[in-house]
C-alpha positions in Angstrom: 95.9 68.0 146.6 92.4 66.9 145.9 92.0 65.2 143.0 89.7 67.2 140.4 89.7 66.2 136.7 87.5 68.5 133.8 86.6 66.2 131.2 84.8 68.0 128.7 82.8 66.8 125.2 83.3 68.6 122.2 81.4 68.2 118.9 84.6 69.7 117.0 87.4 67.9 116.8 91.6 68.8 118.3 97.0 69.8 118.7 100.5 71.7 118.6 100.4 74.7 119.8 99.2 78.4 118.3 99.9 81.7 119.7 96.6 83.9 119.3 97.2 87.1 119.7 97.8 90.7 117.7 100.1 93.6 118.4 102.3 96.4 117.0 106.1 97.1 118.1 107.7 100.0 117.8 109.2 101.2 114.6 112.7 101.4 115.9 112.2 97.5 117.4 113.8 94.3 115.4 110.9 92.4 113.7 110.7 88.8 114.9 114.0 86.4 114.5 114.1 82.9 113.4 117.2 80.6 112.9 117.3 76.8 112.4 118.8 75.4 115.5 118.6 71.9 117.4 116.8 70.8 113.8 113.8 72.8 113.9 112.8 76.7 113.9 113.4 78.7 116.4 111.8 82.2 116.6 111.7 84.8 119.0 109.5 87.9 119.4 110.3 90.1 121.7 107.9 93.1 120.4 108.9 96.5 121.3 112.2 95.5 123.1 113.8 93.4 120.1 117.2 94.9 119.7 120.0 93.5 117.8 122.1 92.7 120.7 119.0 90.7 122.2 118.7 88.7 119.2 122.7 88.0 118.7 122.6 86.7 122.5 119.5 84.3 122.3 120.9 83.1 119.4 124.3 82.9 120.2 123.4 80.7 123.7 121.2 78.5 121.2 124.1 77.5 119.3 125.6 76.7 122.6 123.0 74.7 123.9 123.1 72.8 120.0 127.3 72.0 120.4 126.2 70.4 123.8 123.4 68.3 122.8 123.2 67.5 119.5 122.9 63.8 118.5 124.3 64.7 115.0 127.2 67.2 115.7 130.4 64.9 115.5 132.0 67.2 118.1 129.0 67.4 120.4 129.1 66.4 124.5 126.4 63.7 123.7 128.2 62.2 120.5 131.8 62.1 122.7 129.8 60.3 125.5 127.8 58.2 123.0 131.2 56.9 121.4 132.6 56.6 125.0 129.7 54.3 125.9 131.6 51.2 127.4 135.3 52.6 127.4 135.5 55.7 129.6 133.7 58.6 131.0 133.5 61.8 129.4 134.2 65.6 131.5 131.1 67.7 130.8 129.7 70.8 130.8 127.7 72.5 133.4 124.8 72.5 131.1 125.2 69.3 130.5 124.8 68.5 134.0 121.9 70.9 134.5 119.9 69.3 132.2 121.1 65.4 133.0 120.3 66.1 136.6 116.4 67.4 135.7 115.9 64.9 133.6 116.9 62.1 136.3 114.9 63.4 138.7 111.6 63.0 136.7 113.0 60.0 135.2 113.1 58.5 139.0 109.5 60.5 139.6 108.1 59.1 137.0 109.3 55.2 136.9 111.2 56.2 133.7 108.3 56.9 132.0 111.3 59.5 130.5 114.6 58.2 129.8 117.2 59.8 128.0 118.9 57.0 127.2 116.2 55.7 125.1 118.8 56.8 121.7 118.7 52.7 120.9 114.9 52.5 120.9 114.7 55.3 119.0 117.5 54.8 116.2 115.8 51.4 116.1 112.5 52.4 114.9 113.9 55.1 112.6 110.8 57.5 113.0 110.9 60.1 110.1 114.3 58.6 109.1 114.7 57.2 105.9 115.2 53.6 107.8 111.7 54.0 109.8 110.3 50.7 110.1 108.3 48.5 112.6 111.1 46.2 114.5 110.7 42.9 115.3 110.1 41.7 118.6 113.6 40.1 119.1 115.2 43.3 118.0 113.0 45.2 120.6 114.4 43.4 123.3 117.4 43.1 121.9 117.5 47.4 122.4 115.8 47.9 125.3 119.4 46.3 127.4 120.7 49.3 126.2 118.3 51.5 127.8 118.3 52.4 131.3 118.2 55.8 133.0 119.6 54.1 136.4 122.6 53.0 134.7 123.9 56.3 134.1 127.3 56.9 136.2 127.8 60.2 137.1 131.4 61.4 139.1 131.8 65.3 139.4 131.9 66.6 136.0 132.2 62.8 134.5 129.6 61.3 132.7 129.7 57.6 131.5 127.2 55.2 129.9 128.9 51.7 131.7 127.7 49.5 128.3 128.7 49.4 124.9 125.6 50.4 122.5 123.8 52.6 125.0 123.3 56.1 123.8 121.6 59.9 124.7 119.1 61.7 123.1 118.1 64.6 125.1 115.0 65.2 122.3 112.4 65.5 125.2 114.5 68.0 127.1 116.9 70.4 125.5 114.2 72.8 123.8 112.9 73.5 127.6 116.4 74.1 128.7 116.9 76.4 125.9 113.8 77.7 126.2 114.7 78.9 130.2 118.0 80.1 128.9 115.9 82.6 126.8 114.3 83.6 129.4 116.9 84.5 131.7 118.4 86.5 128.7 115.3 88.5 128.1 115.2 89.5 131.9 119.1 90.6 131.8 117.8 93.0 128.7 115.0 94.5 130.8 112.3 93.0 128.5 108.6 93.1 129.4 106.9 90.8 127.1 108.3 88.2 124.6 107.0 85.1 122.7 109.7 82.4 122.4 108.7 79.7 120.1 111.2 76.6 119.8 109.6 74.3 117.6 106.3 74.0 119.1 107.5 74.9 122.3 106.5 77.9 123.3 107.3 79.9 126.0 104.8 83.4 126.8 106.8 85.7 128.9 105.7 88.4 130.7 102.0 89.6 129.9 100.6 91.2 126.6 101.0 95.3 126.0 97.5 95.8 127.5 98.4 93.7 130.8 96.2 90.6 130.2 97.3 87.2 129.7 98.8 85.4 126.6 95.6 83.3 125.0 97.8 80.2 123.0 95.8 78.1 121.1 96.0 74.1 121.6 95.5 72.4 118.1 93.5 69.5 117.3 95.7 66.3 116.4 93.2 65.0 113.6 93.6 68.1 112.3 97.2 70.1 113.3 96.8 72.5 110.5 93.2 73.5 111.2 92.0 76.1 113.6 92.7 75.7 117.5 90.7 73.2 119.1 91.3 75.0 123.0 92.6 78.1 124.2 94.7 78.4 127.3 95.3 81.9 129.3 98.5 82.0 130.8 101.6 84.5 131.7 105.0 84.0 132.3 105.0 80.3 131.5 106.1 77.4 129.2 103.3 75.5 127.1 104.5 72.3 125.7 102.4 70.0 123.7 103.4 65.8 123.2 101.1 64.2 120.6 100.7 61.3 118.3 100.3 63.1 115.2 103.6 64.9 115.5 105.8 62.1 114.0 105.0 58.7 112.6 104.5 56.8 110.0 101.6 54.5 109.0 101.6 50.7 108.2 98.4 48.5 107.4 96.3 51.1 109.1 98.0 51.5 111.7 100.1 54.6 113.3 103.3 54.1 114.5 104.3 57.9 116.5 107.6 58.8 118.0 106.7 58.7 121.8 108.6 55.4 122.8 108.0 53.7 125.8 110.7 52.1 127.0 109.1 49.9 129.4 107.5 48.2 125.9 110.0 49.6 123.5 107.0 50.0 121.2 105.2 53.8 120.7 103.2 55.0 124.0 99.4 53.9 124.1 97.6 55.6 126.7 94.1 56.3 125.2 95.8 59.8 124.6 96.0 61.9 121.6 98.1 64.9 123.2 99.2 66.3 126.6 100.1 69.9 127.1 101.6 71.0 130.0 101.8 74.1 131.5 104.7 75.6 133.6 107.0 78.5 134.3 110.1 76.1 134.1 110.0 75.2 130.6 112.7 71.7 130.8 110.2 70.4 133.6 107.3 71.2 131.1 109.2 69.7 128.6 110.3 66.8 130.1 106.6 65.8 131.8 104.8 66.2 128.4 106.7 63.2 126.8 106.5 61.5 130.6 103.1 62.6 130.6 101.9 60.7 127.4 103.5 57.2 128.5 101.7 57.8 131.8 98.3 58.5 130.9 95.7 61.1 132.7 95.8 59.3 136.6 99.1 58.5 136.7 100.1 61.8 135.8 97.6 62.9 138.4 99.7 60.6 140.9 102.9 62.4 140.2 102.4 65.9 139.7 102.3 67.7 143.4 105.8 65.2 143.6 107.5 67.2 140.7 105.6 70.5 142.0 107.7 70.2 145.3 110.6 68.9 143.6 111.3 71.8 141.4 109.1 74.5 143.2 106.7 74.8 140.3 102.9 75.0 139.5 102.0 72.7 136.9 98.9 72.4 134.7 98.1 69.6 132.0 95.5 69.3 129.2 94.9 65.7 128.0 93.3 65.4 124.2 91.2 62.0 124.0 90.6 60.2 120.3 86.9 60.8 121.2 86.7 64.6 121.0 87.1 64.7 124.8 89.4 66.9 126.7 90.3 67.1 130.4 92.8 68.9 132.4 93.7 69.7 135.7 95.7 72.2 137.7 95.5 76.2 138.2 94.6 76.7 134.8 92.3 78.3 132.4 91.0 76.0 129.3 88.2 76.9 126.9 86.8 75.9 123.7 88.6 77.8 120.9 
């Protein structure tokens, strides 16, 4: 792949995702439906195709996924494995194996930029909890001993974290998997167009009623509640963003955000404010948005073609920088808002 970056300077400033569209539905269709699941608001708009049966199937599937991957539900598979770390393997579902396999592949390609065993570091920082803090270097080094995707053991349907104190956290993966599962349900119900919004993880399914692409807004990391900075044109694609403005705290004038570099144990610092990934496979977009924020633009470019080949898909990336520049690569159309 020929190396080609598009860097742009803006006078206006830029993130979270906004769907820029208007439309109407048939009177017989249900309005958009929402539910709190996976610790976020999950909203589905199937427009003319929004039946009671469709929405029931979707939210039932989301409940099933949450019961596998929740880090707080006592009987979830994740919690069971975390409790049994260093003790014994746990038999898991196909959902768990599918998500873990995808995460492991991207972990290997990105050399650990994505790591679903980062639970001990995430818990140590406690960002957006009542115990958030800046850990000492000694505490960070101690927590890092329990992190490492290469330590995970899989034997058939059994998964084992071999060191007591290790723990899974699929926060950077599971919403992408859930979006892909919803897309499969949409196809079974013969839905022609829909917008899936899982706490900011957007999937623009099909095309708009006038057969043109969806327009998705990419907001300003410095003012995420303001107008979008950019707009991207998509069809049948997931749009996932990771940024330093989503979950963080500030101390002594410095921001400490939730995207942790497991190599350093600290919030990632690659001169990037946000990364947006556009891909037909939402689980890939979800994994890669986190990994790319940690890798930075140059290193992300170096691994994109490998990930595209591994998952037989195409990927577009949009980076936003602190000085109001933005850059993109991949076969995507991006414009200032």
